[in-house]
CHARMM internal coordinates of N, CA and C (Angstrom, degrees):
IC EDIT
DIST 1 N 1 CA 1.4190
DIST 1 CA 1 C 1.5255
ANGL 1 N 1 CA 1 C 105.91
DIST 1 C 2 N 1.3351
ANGL 1 CA 1 C 2 N 114.59
DIHE 1 N 1 CA 1 C 2 N 144.25
DIST 2 N 2 CA 1.5035
ANGL 1 C 2 N 2 CA 122.51
DIHE 1 CA 1 C 2 N 2 CA 176.98
DIST 2 CA 2 C 1.5358
ANGL 2 N 2 CA 2 C 105.02
DIHE 1 C 2 N 2 CA 2 C -126.73
DIST 2 C 3 N 1.3323
ANGL 2 CA 2 C 3 N 114.28
DIHE 2 N 2 CA 2 C 3 N 159.18
DIST 3 N 3 CA 1.4981
ANGL 2 C 3 N 3 CA 123.30
DIHE 2 CA 2 C 3 N 3 CA 175.78
DIST 3 CA 3 C 1.4755
ANGL 3 N 3 CA 3 C 106.73
DIHE 2 C 3 N 3 CA 3 C -114.30
DIST 3 C 4 N 1.3587
ANGL 3 CA 3 C 4 N 112.04
DIHE 3 N 3 CA 3 C 4 N 140.81
DIST 4 N 4 CA 1.5220
ANGL 3 C 4 N 4 CA 119.69
DIHE 3 CA 3 C 4 N 4 CA 172.84
DIST 4 CA 4 C 1.5309
ANGL 4 N 4 CA 4 C 104.28
DIHE 3 C 4 N 4 CA 4 C -120.45
DIST 4 C 5 N 1.3277
ANGL 4 CA 4 C 5 N 114.06
DIHE 4 N 4 CA 4 C 5 N 141.67
DIST 5 N 5 CA 1.4609
ANGL 4 C 5 N 5 CA 121.69
DIHE 4 CA 4 C 5 N 5 CA 176.54
DIST 5 CA 5 C 1.4920
ANGL 5 N 5 CA 5 C 110.84
DIHE 4 C 5 N 5 CA 5 C -123.80
DIST 5 C 6 N 1.2804
ANGL 5 CA 5 C 6 N 115.64
DIHE 5 N 5 CA 5 C 6 N 133.03
DIST 6 N 6 CA 1.5382
ANGL 5 C 6 N 6 CA 122.58
DIHE 5 CA 5 C 6 N 6 CA 178.82
DIST 6 CA 6 C 1.5520
ANGL 6 N 6 CA 6 C 102.57
DIHE 5 C 6 N 6 CA 6 C -93.55
DIST 6 C 7 N 1.3110
ANGL 6 CA 6 C 7 N 117.83
DIHE 6 N 6 CA 6 C 7 N 98.45
DIST 7 N 7 CA 1.4724
ANGL 6 C 7 N 7 CA 120.35
DIHE 6 CA 6 C 7 N 7 CA -178.25
DIST 7 CA 7 C 1.4988
ANGL 7 N 7 CA 7 C 113.98
DIHE 6 C 7 N 7 CA 7 C -68.36
DIST 7 C 8 N 1.3076
ANGL 7 CA 7 C 8 N 116.43
DIHE 7 N 7 CA 7 C 8 N -15.10
DIST 8 N 8 CA 1.4691
ANGL 7 C 8 N 8 CA 118.23
DIHE 7 CA 7 C 8 N 8 CA 174.10
DIST 8 CA 8 C 1.5240
ANGL 8 N 8 CA 8 C 111.40
DIHE 7 C 8 N 8 CA 8 C -75.80
DIST 8 C 9 N 1.3585
ANGL 8 CA 8 C 9 N 116.43
DIHE 8 N 8 CA 8 C 9 N -22.98
DIST 9 N 9 CA 1.4788
ANGL 8 C 9 N 9 CA 118.33
DIHE 8 CA 8 C 9 N 9 CA 178.22
DIST 9 CA 9 C 1.5499
ANGL 9 N 9 CA 9 C 111.37
DIHE 8 C 9 N 9 CA 9 C -93.42
DIST 9 C 10 N 1.3774
ANGL 9 CA 9 C 10 N 117.53
DIHE 9 N 9 CA 9 C 10 N -28.09
DIST 10 N 10 CA 1.4688
ANGL 9 C 10 N 10 CA 121.35
DIHE 9 CA 9 C 10 N 10 CA -173.78
DIST 10 CA 10 C 1.5413
ANGL 10 N 10 CA 10 C 107.50
DIHE 9 C 10 N 10 CA 10 C -64.24
DIST 10 C 11 N 1.2826
ANGL 10 CA 10 C 11 N 116.20
DIHE 10 N 10 CA 10 C 11 N 131.35
DIST 11 N 11 CA 1.4823
ANGL 10 C 11 N 11 CA 123.45
DIHE 10 CA 10 C 11 N 11 CA 174.47
DIST 11 CA 11 C 1.5207
ANGL 11 N 11 CA 11 C 112.07
DIHE 10 C 11 N 11 CA 11 C -113.27
DIST 11 C 12 N 1.2830
ANGL 11 CA 11 C 12 N 119.69
DIHE 11 N 11 CA 11 C 12 N 8.31
DIST 12 N 12 CA 1.4765
ANGL 11 C 12 N 12 CA 124.58
DIHE 11 CA 11 C 12 N 12 CA 172.84
DIST 12 CA 12 C 1.5239
ANGL 12 N 12 CA 12 C 112.86
DIHE 11 C 12 N 12 CA 12 C 76.19
DIST 12 C 13 N 1.2888
ANGL 12 CA 12 C 13 N 118.85
DIHE 12 N 12 CA 12 C 13 N 26.76
DIST 13 N 13 CA 1.4736
ANGL 12 C 13 N 13 CA 121.29
DIHE 12 CA 12 C 13 N 13 CA 177.22
DIST 13 CA 13 C 1.5537
ANGL 13 N 13 CA 13 C 111.96
DIHE 12 C 13 N 13 CA 13 C -61.31
DIST 13 C 14 N 1.2933
ANGL 13 CA 13 C 14 N 118.40
DIHE 13 N 13 CA 13 C 14 N -26.45
DIST 14 N 14 CA 1.4732
ANGL 13 C 14 N 14 CA 125.88
DIHE 13 CA 13 C 14 N 14 CA 177.57
DIST 14 CA 14 C 1.4894
ANGL 14 N 14 CA 14 C 115.22
DIHE 13 C 14 N 14 CA 14 C 67.54
DIST 14 C 15 N 1.3293
ANGL 14 CA 14 C 15 N 116.80
DIHE 14 N 14 CA 14 C 15 N 23.77
DIST 15 N 15 CA 1.4611
ANGL 14 C 15 N 15 CA 120.98
DIHE 14 CA 14 C 15 N 15 CA 174.13
DIST 15 CA 15 C 1.4831
ANGL 15 N 15 CA 15 C 110.44
DIHE 14 C 15 N 15 CA 15 C -63.21
DIST 15 C 16 N 1.3979
ANGL 15 CA 15 C 16 N 117.18
DIHE 15 N 15 CA 15 C 16 N -35.93
DIST 16 N 16 CA 1.3922
ANGL 15 C 16 N 16 CA 123.00
DIHE 15 CA 15 C 16 N 16 CA -176.36
DIST 16 CA 16 C 1.5643
ANGL 16 N 16 CA 16 C 109.00
DIHE 15 C 16 N 16 CA 16 C -65.00
DIST 16 C 17 N 1.3126
ANGL 16 CA 16 C 17 N 117.76
DIHE 16 N 16 CA 16 C 17 N -44.90
DIST 17 N 17 CA 1.4674
ANGL 16 C 17 N 17 CA 119.06
DIHE 16 CA 16 C 17 N 17 CA -179.13
DIST 17 CA 17 C 1.4942
ANGL 17 N 17 CA 17 C 112.12
DIHE 16 C 17 N 17 CA 17 C -70.79
DIST 17 C 18 N 1.3436
ANGL 17 CA 17 C 18 N 121.19
DIHE 17 N 17 CA 17 C 18 N -17.74
DIST 18 N 18 CA 1.4846
ANGL 17 C 18 N 18 CA 123.28
DIHE 17 CA 17 C 18 N 18 CA 173.14
DIST 18 CA 18 C 1.5232
ANGL 18 N 18 CA 18 C 107.97
DIHE 17 C 18 N 18 CA 18 C -76.31
DIST 18 C 19 N 1.3257
ANGL 18 CA 18 C 19 N 116.94
DIHE 18 N 18 CA 18 C 19 N -35.66
DIST 19 N 19 CA 1.4700
ANGL 18 C 19 N 19 CA 120.26
DIHE 18 CA 18 C 19 N 19 CA -174.97
DIST 19 CA 19 C 1.5221
ANGL 19 N 19 CA 19 C 110.51
DIHE 18 C 19 N 19 CA 19 C -83.20
DIST 19 C 20 N 1.3045
ANGL 19 CA 19 C 20 N 116.92
DIHE 19 N 19 CA 19 C 20 N -37.52
DIST 20 N 20 CA 1.4494
ANGL 19 C 20 N 20 CA 119.89
DIHE 19 CA 19 C 20 N 20 CA -176.81
DIST 20 CA 20 C 1.5624
ANGL 20 N 20 CA 20 C 109.81
DIHE 19 C 20 N 20 CA 20 C -141.61
DIST 20 C 21 N 1.2966
ANGL 20 CA 20 C 21 N 115.23
DIHE 20 N 20 CA 20 C 21 N 75.75
DIST 21 N 21 CA 1.4855
ANGL 20 C 21 N 21 CA 120.44
DIHE 20 CA 20 C 21 N 21 CA -175.42
DIST 21 CA 21 C 1.5358
ANGL 21 N 21 CA 21 C 113.98
DIHE 20 C 21 N 21 CA 21 C -66.53
DIST 21 C 22 N 1.2873
ANGL 21 CA 21 C 22 N 118.46
DIHE 21 N 21 CA 21 C 22 N -18.52
DIST 22 N 22 CA 1.4967
ANGL 21 C 22 N 22 CA 120.70
DIHE 21 CA 21 C 22 N 22 CA 176.54
DIST 22 CA 22 C 1.4572
ANGL 22 N 22 CA 22 C 109.58
DIHE 21 C 22 N 22 CA 22 C -79.49
DIST 22 C 23 N 1.3463
ANGL 22 CA 22 C 23 N 122.21
DIHE 22 N 22 CA 22 C 23 N -14.38
DIST 23 N 23 CA 1.4557
ANGL 22 C 23 N 23 CA 122.24
DIHE 22 CA 22 C 23 N 23 CA -171.05
DIST 23 CA 23 C 1.5744
ANGL 23 N 23 CA 23 C 107.58
DIHE 22 C 23 N 23 CA 23 C -113.60
DIST 23 C 24 N 1.3275
ANGL 23 CA 23 C 24 N 118.64
DIHE 23 N 23 CA 23 C 24 N -31.89
DIST 24 N 24 CA 1.4554
ANGL 23 C 24 N 24 CA 119.01
DIHE 23 CA 23 C 24 N 24 CA -172.30
DIST 24 CA 24 C 1.5102
ANGL 24 N 24 CA 24 C 109.49
DIHE 23 C 24 N 24 CA 24 C -129.41
DIST 24 C 25 N 1.3745
ANGL 24 CA 24 C 25 N 115.69
DIHE 24 N 24 CA 24 C 25 N 147.02
DIST 25 N 25 CA 1.4367
ANGL 24 C 25 N 25 CA 122.64
DIHE 24 CA 24 C 25 N 25 CA 170.65
DIST 25 CA 25 C 1.5215
ANGL 25 N 25 CA 25 C 106.44
DIHE 24 C 25 N 25 CA 25 C -137.81
DIST 25 C 26 N 1.3122
ANGL 25 CA 25 C 26 N 113.01
DIHE 25 N 25 CA 25 C 26 N 149.23
DIST 26 N 26 CA 1.4985
ANGL 25 C 26 N 26 CA 120.76
DIHE 25 CA 25 C 26 N 26 CA 176.65
DIST 26 CA 26 C 1.5033
ANGL 26 N 26 CA 26 C 108.34
DIHE 25 C 26 N 26 CA 26 C -134.74
DIST 26 C 27 N 1.3429
ANGL 26 CA 26 C 27 N 114.18
DIHE 26 N 26 CA 26 C 27 N 118.63
DIST 27 N 27 CA 1.4500
ANGL 26 C 27 N 27 CA 119.40
DIHE 26 CA 26 C 27 N 27 CA 178.29
DIST 27 CA 27 C 1.5879
ANGL 27 N 27 CA 27 C 108.83
DIHE 26 C 27 N 27 CA 27 C -71.45
DIST 27 C 28 N 1.2641
ANGL 27 CA 27 C 28 N 115.14
DIHE 27 N 27 CA 27 C 28 N 150.90
DIST 28 N 28 CA 1.5267
ANGL 27 C 28 N 28 CA 117.73
DIHE 27 CA 27 C 28 N 28 CA 177.27
DIST 28 CA 28 C 1.5328
ANGL 28 N 28 CA 28 C 107.31
DIHE 27 C 28 N 28 CA 28 C -56.31
DIST 28 C 29 N 1.3076
ANGL 28 CA 28 C 29 N 111.58
DIHE 28 N 28 CA 28 C 29 N 127.34
DIST 29 N 29 CA 1.4862
ANGL 28 C 29 N 29 CA 121.79
DIHE 28 CA 28 C 29 N 29 CA -179.74
DIST 29 CA 29 C 1.5373
ANGL 29 N 29 CA 29 C 113.37
DIHE 28 C 29 N 29 CA 29 C 61.48
DIST 29 C 30 N 1.3846
ANGL 29 CA 29 C 30 N 114.13
DIHE 29 N 29 CA 29 C 30 N 28.28
DIST 30 N 30 CA 1.4882
ANGL 29 C 30 N 30 CA 120.33
DIHE 29 CA 29 C 30 N 30 CA -179.45
DIST 30 CA 30 C 1.5201
ANGL 30 N 30 CA 30 C 109.41
DIHE 29 C 30 N 30 CA 30 C -121.29
DIST 30 C 31 N 1.2741
ANGL 30 CA 30 C 31 N 113.70
DIHE 30 N 30 CA 30 C 31 N -165.65
DIST 31 N 31 CA 1.4959
ANGL 30 C 31 N 31 CA 123.89
DIHE 30 CA 30 C 31 N 31 CA -179.23
DIST 31 CA 31 C 1.5692
ANGL 31 N 31 CA 31 C 109.74
DIHE 30 C 31 N 31 CA 31 C -114.17
DIST 31 C 32 N 1.2544
ANGL 31 CA 31 C 32 N 115.16
DIHE 31 N 31 CA 31 C 32 N 167.06
DIST 32 N 32 CA 1.4331
ANGL 31 C 32 N 32 CA 120.96
DIHE 31 CA 31 C 32 N 32 CA -177.84
DIST 32 CA 32 C 1.5217
ANGL 32 N 32 CA 32 C 111.77
DIHE 31 C 32 N 32 CA 32 C -61.20
DIST 32 C 33 N 1.3168
ANGL 32 CA 32 C 33 N 118.80
DIHE 32 N 32 CA 32 C 33 N 144.70
DIST 33 N 33 CA 1.4634
ANGL 32 C 33 N 33 CA 124.72
DIHE 32 CA 32 C 33 N 33 CA 170.46
DIST 33 CA 33 C 1.5173
ANGL 33 N 33 CA 33 C 105.47
DIHE 32 C 33 N 33 CA 33 C -125.99
DIST 33 C 34 N 1.3252
ANGL 33 CA 33 C 34 N 116.96
DIHE 33 N 33 CA 33 C 34 N 127.02
DIST 34 N 34 CA 1.4347
ANGL 33 C 34 N 34 CA 124.86
DIHE 33 CA 33 C 34 N 34 CA 178.21
DIST 34 CA 34 C 1.5880
ANGL 34 N 34 CA 34 C 109.39
DIHE 33 C 34 N 34 CA 34 C -86.83
DIST 34 C 35 N 1.3134
ANGL 34 CA 34 C 35 N 116.82
DIHE 34 N 34 CA 34 C 35 N 119.35
DIST 35 N 35 CA 1.4209
ANGL 34 C 35 N 35 CA 121.59
DIHE 34 CA 34 C 35 N 35 CA -173.14
DIST 35 CA 35 C 1.4780
ANGL 35 N 35 CA 35 C 116.19
DIHE 34 C 35 N 35 CA 35 C -84.70
DIST 35 C 36 N 1.3309
ANGL 35 CA 35 C 36 N 118.77
DIHE 35 N 35 CA 35 C 36 N -9.62
DIST 36 N 36 CA 1.4322
ANGL 35 C 36 N 36 CA 123.92
DIHE 35 CA 35 C 36 N 36 CA -175.06
DIST 36 CA 36 C 1.5963
ANGL 36 N 36 CA 36 C 110.42
DIHE 35 C 36 N 36 CA 36 C -133.01
DIST 36 C 37 N 1.3184
ANGL 36 CA 36 C 37 N 116.62
DIHE 36 N 36 CA 36 C 37 N 134.46
DIST 37 N 37 CA 1.4411
ANGL 36 C 37 N 37 CA 119.60
DIHE 36 CA 36 C 37 N 37 CA 174.46
DIST 37 CA 37 C 1.5283
ANGL 37 N 37 CA 37 C 111.32
DIHE 36 C 37 N 37 CA 37 C -69.88
DIST 37 C 38 N 1.3313
ANGL 37 CA 37 C 38 N 116.61
DIHE 37 N 37 CA 37 C 38 N -43.30
DIST 38 N 38 CA 1.4170
ANGL 37 C 38 N 38 CA 123.84
DIHE 37 CA 37 C 38 N 38 CA -178.63
DIST 38 CA 38 C 1.5493
ANGL 38 N 38 CA 38 C 106.25
DIHE 37 C 38 N 38 CA 38 C -127.48
DIST 38 C 39 N 1.2939
ANGL 38 CA 38 C 39 N 116.01
DIHE 38 N 38 CA 38 C 39 N 126.02
DIST 39 N 39 CA 1.5003
ANGL 38 C 39 N 39 CA 121.10
DIHE 38 CA 38 C 39 N 39 CA -176.33
DIST 39 CA 39 C 1.5479
ANGL 39 N 39 CA 39 C 109.36
DIHE 38 C 39 N 39 CA 39 C -92.89
DIST 39 C 40 N 1.3669
ANGL 39 CA 39 C 40 N 116.18
DIHE 39 N 39 CA 39 C 40 N 125.11
DIST 40 N 40 CA 1.4393
ANGL 39 C 40 N 40 CA 117.79
DIHE 39 CA 39 C 40 N 40 CA 178.61
DIST 40 CA 40 C 1.5088
ANGL 40 N 40 CA 40 C 114.04
DIHE 39 C 40 N 40 CA 40 C -65.70
DIST 40 C 41 N 1.3072
ANGL 40 CA 40 C 41 N 116.24
DIHE 40 N 40 CA 40 C 41 N 153.10
DIST 41 N 41 CA 1.4738
ANGL 40 C 41 N 41 CA 121.09
DIHE 40 CA 40 C 41 N 41 CA -176.41
DIST 41 CA 41 C 1.5417
ANGL 41 N 41 CA 41 C 113.25
DIHE 40 C 41 N 41 CA 41 C -59.40
DIST 41 C 42 N 1.3194
ANGL 41 CA 41 C 42 N 115.78
DIHE 41 N 41 CA 41 C 42 N -30.77
DIST 42 N 42 CA 1.4476
ANGL 41 C 42 N 42 CA 115.99
DIHE 41 CA 41 C 42 N 42 CA 177.33
DIST 42 CA 42 C 1.5071
ANGL 42 N 42 CA 42 C 117.28
DIHE 41 C 42 N 42 CA 42 C -64.35
DIST 42 C 43 N 1.3225
ANGL 42 CA 42 C 43 N 116.80
DIHE 42 N 42 CA 42 C 43 N -12.54
DIST 43 N 43 CA 1.4786
ANGL 42 C 43 N 43 CA 121.76
DIHE 42 CA 42 C 43 N 43 CA 179.11
DIST 43 CA 43 C 1.5569
ANGL 43 N 43 CA 43 C 110.55
DIHE 42 C 43 N 43 CA 43 C -103.91
DIST 43 C 44 N 1.3285
ANGL 43 CA 43 C 44 N 115.32
DIHE 43 N 43 CA 43 C 44 N 5.50
DIST 44 N 44 CA 1.4889
ANGL 43 C 44 N 44 CA 117.64
DIHE 43 CA 43 C 44 N 44 CA -174.96
DIST 44 CA 44 C 1.4853
ANGL 44 N 44 CA 44 C 114.19
DIHE 43 C 44 N 44 CA 44 C -56.21
DIST 44 C 45 N 1.3536
ANGL 44 CA 44 C 45 N 117.60
DIHE 44 N 44 CA 44 C 45 N -47.99
DIST 45 N 45 CA 1.4297
ANGL 44 C 45 N 45 CA 120.64
DIHE 44 CA 44 C 45 N 45 CA -178.32
DIST 45 CA 45 C 1.5219
ANGL 45 N 45 CA 45 C 113.19
DIHE 44 C 45 N 45 CA 45 C -62.16
DIST 45 C 46 N 1.3184
ANGL 45 CA 45 C 46 N 116.90
DIHE 45 N 45 CA 45 C 46 N -38.15
DIST 46 N 46 CA 1.5078
ANGL 45 C 46 N 46 CA 120.08
DIHE 45 CA 45 C 46 N 46 CA 178.28
DIST 46 CA 46 C 1.5203
ANGL 46 N 46 CA 46 C 110.26
DIHE 45 C 46 N 46 CA 46 C -65.85
DIST 46 C 47 N 1.3709
ANGL 46 CA 46 C 47 N 116.16
DIHE 46 N 46 CA 46 C 47 N -41.20
DIST 47 N 47 CA 1.4783
ANGL 46 C 47 N 47 CA 122.03
DIHE 46 CA 46 C 47 N 47 CA -177.75
DIST 47 CA 47 C 1.5620
ANGL 47 N 47 CA 47 C 107.97
DIHE 46 C 47 N 47 CA 47 C -68.30
DIST 47 C 48 N 1.3240
ANGL 47 CA 47 C 48 N 119.09
DIHE 47 N 47 CA 47 C 48 N -44.10
DIST 48 N 48 CA 1.4182
ANGL 47 C 48 N 48 CA 121.73
DIHE 47 CA 47 C 48 N 48 CA 177.40
DIST 48 CA 48 C 1.4982
ANGL 48 N 48 CA 48 C 112.36
DIHE 47 C 48 N 48 CA 48 C -57.90
DIST 48 C 49 N 1.3337
ANGL 48 CA 48 C 49 N 116.54
DIHE 48 N 48 CA 48 C 49 N -42.02
DIST 49 N 49 CA 1.4616
ANGL 48 C 49 N 49 CA 120.12
DIHE 48 CA 48 C 49 N 49 CA 177.78
DIST 49 CA 49 C 1.5379
ANGL 49 N 49 CA 49 C 109.77
DIHE 48 C 49 N 49 CA 49 C -65.84
DIST 49 C 50 N 1.2903
ANGL 49 CA 49 C 50 N 119.38
DIHE 49 N 49 CA 49 C 50 N -39.39
DIST 50 N 50 CA 1.4315
ANGL 49 C 50 N 50 CA 120.15
DIHE 49 CA 49 C 50 N 50 CA 177.90
DIST 50 CA 50 C 1.4956
ANGL 50 N 50 CA 50 C 114.68
DIHE 49 C 50 N 50 CA 50 C -64.68
DIST 50 C 51 N 1.3616
ANGL 50 CA 50 C 51 N 115.67
DIHE 50 N 50 CA 50 C 51 N -38.17
DIST 51 N 51 CA 1.4666
ANGL 50 C 51 N 51 CA 117.74
DIHE 50 CA 50 C 51 N 51 CA 176.03
DIST 51 CA 51 C 1.5206
ANGL 51 N 51 CA 51 C 110.15
DIHE 50 C 51 N 51 CA 51 C -68.82
DIST 51 C 52 N 1.3217
ANGL 51 CA 51 C 52 N 118.51
DIHE 51 N 51 CA 51 C 52 N -38.58
DIST 52 N 52 CA 1.4404
ANGL 51 C 52 N 52 CA 121.53
DIHE 51 CA 51 C 52 N 52 CA -178.43
DIST 52 CA 52 C 1.4811
ANGL 52 N 52 CA 52 C 112.22
DIHE 51 C 52 N 52 CA 52 C -65.49
DIST 52 C 53 N 1.3634
ANGL 52 CA 52 C 53 N 117.82
DIHE 52 N 52 CA 52 C 53 N -41.15
DIST 53 N 53 CA 1.4630
ANGL 52 C 53 N 53 CA 120.62
DIHE 52 CA 52 C 53 N 53 CA -174.27
DIST 53 CA 53 C 1.5176
ANGL 53 N 53 CA 53 C 114.40
DIHE 52 C 53 N 53 CA 53 C -92.46
DIST 53 C 54 N 1.2874
ANGL 53 CA 53 C 54 N 116.45
DIHE 53 N 53 CA 53 C 54 N 4.78
DIST 54 N 54 CA 1.4915
ANGL 53 C 54 N 54 CA 116.86
DIHE 53 CA 53 C 54 N 54 CA 175.16
DIST 54 CA 54 C 1.5213
ANGL 54 N 54 CA 54 C 111.33
DIHE 53 C 54 N 54 CA 54 C -65.51
DIST 54 C 55 N 1.2787
ANGL 54 CA 54 C 55 N 119.12
DIHE 54 N 54 CA 54 C 55 N 117.50
DIST 55 N 55 CA 1.4499
ANGL 54 C 55 N 55 CA 119.72
DIHE 54 CA 54 C 55 N 55 CA -174.64
DIST 55 CA 55 C 1.5210
ANGL 55 N 55 CA 55 C 115.79
DIHE 54 C 55 N 55 CA 55 C -64.84
DIST 55 C 56 N 1.3122
ANGL 55 CA 55 C 56 N 118.46
DIHE 55 N 55 CA 55 C 56 N -22.00
DIST 56 N 56 CA 1.4250
ANGL 55 C 56 N 56 CA 120.60
DIHE 55 CA 55 C 56 N 56 CA -178.30
DIST 56 CA 56 C 1.5361
ANGL 56 N 56 CA 56 C 111.47
DIHE 55 C 56 N 56 CA 56 C -108.95
DIST 56 C 57 N 1.3254
ANGL 56 CA 56 C 57 N 116.61
DIHE 56 N 56 CA 56 C 57 N 4.98
DIST 57 N 57 CA 1.5143
ANGL 56 C 57 N 57 CA 119.42
DIHE 56 CA 56 C 57 N 57 CA 178.92
DIST 57 CA 57 C 1.5679
ANGL 57 N 57 CA 57 C 111.58
DIHE 56 C 57 N 57 CA 57 C 57.54
DIST 57 C 58 N 1.2917
ANGL 57 CA 57 C 58 N 115.66
DIHE 57 N 57 CA 57 C 58 N 37.37
DIST 58 N 58 CA 1.3864
ANGL 57 C 58 N 58 CA 121.12
DIHE 57 CA 57 C 58 N 58 CA -178.41
DIST 58 CA 58 C 1.5627
ANGL 58 N 58 CA 58 C 113.82
DIHE 57 C 58 N 58 CA 58 C -82.13
DIST 58 C 59 N 1.2794
ANGL 58 CA 58 C 59 N 119.10
DIHE 58 N 58 CA 58 C 59 N -12.69
DIST 59 N 59 CA 1.4685
ANGL 58 C 59 N 59 CA 125.36
DIHE 58 CA 58 C 59 N 59 CA -176.19
DIST 59 CA 59 C 1.4903
ANGL 59 N 59 CA 59 C 112.93
DIHE 58 C 59 N 59 CA 59 C -108.13
DIST 59 C 60 N 1.3214
ANGL 59 CA 59 C 60 N 116.73
DIHE 59 N 59 CA 59 C 60 N 142.14
DIST 60 N 60 CA 1.4590
ANGL 59 C 60 N 60 CA 122.26
DIHE 59 CA 59 C 60 N 60 CA 171.82
DIST 60 CA 60 C 1.4831
ANGL 60 N 60 CA 60 C 112.47
DIHE 59 C 60 N 60 CA 60 C -142.24
DIST 60 C 61 N 1.3494
ANGL 60 CA 60 C 61 N 117.83
DIHE 60 N 60 CA 60 C 61 N 151.82
DIST 61 N 61 CA 1.4229
ANGL 60 C 61 N 61 CA 123.40
DIHE 60 CA 60 C 61 N 61 CA 178.01
DIST 61 CA 61 C 1.5274
ANGL 61 N 61 CA 61 C 107.99
DIHE 60 C 61 N 61 CA 61 C -98.20
DIST 61 C 62 N 1.3442
ANGL 61 CA 61 C 62 N 113.89
DIHE 61 N 61 CA 61 C 62 N 134.99
DIST 62 N 62 CA 1.4550
ANGL 61 C 62 N 62 CA 123.01
DIHE 61 CA 61 C 62 N 62 CA 175.92
DIST 62 CA 62 C 1.5174
ANGL 62 N 62 CA 62 C 106.75
DIHE 61 C 62 N 62 CA 62 C -116.21
DIST 62 C 63 N 1.3444
ANGL 62 CA 62 C 63 N 116.34
DIHE 62 N 62 CA 62 C 63 N 115.37
DIST 63 N 63 CA 1.4469
ANGL 62 C 63 N 63 CA 121.89
DIHE 62 CA 62 C 63 N 63 CA 176.80
DIST 63 CA 63 C 1.5380
ANGL 63 N 63 CA 63 C 109.77
DIHE 62 C 63 N 63 CA 63 C -77.67
DIST 63 C 64 N 1.3707
ANGL 63 CA 63 C 64 N 114.29
DIHE 63 N 63 CA 63 C 64 N 134.29
DIST 64 N 64 CA 1.4699
ANGL 63 C 64 N 64 CA 119.27
DIHE 63 CA 63 C 64 N 64 CA -179.32
DIST 64 CA 64 C 1.5207
ANGL 64 N 64 CA 64 C 110.26
DIHE 63 C 64 N 64 CA 64 C -84.13
END
COOR INIT
IC SEED 1 N 1 CA 1 C
IC BUILD
């Protein structure tokens, strides 16, 4: 699984980095940065929560 981020939608709320800190980081006053090209299955639940709780719906999961 991969994650895609729409940086035009991202407002830097950092909900994603709270839900999945191993996968996402957000610099202060910045936008999301995805830390992994391919997300391991063990992190799926965290990533799904990050996508669900993103207030601007800037994140999406792409199945390989």
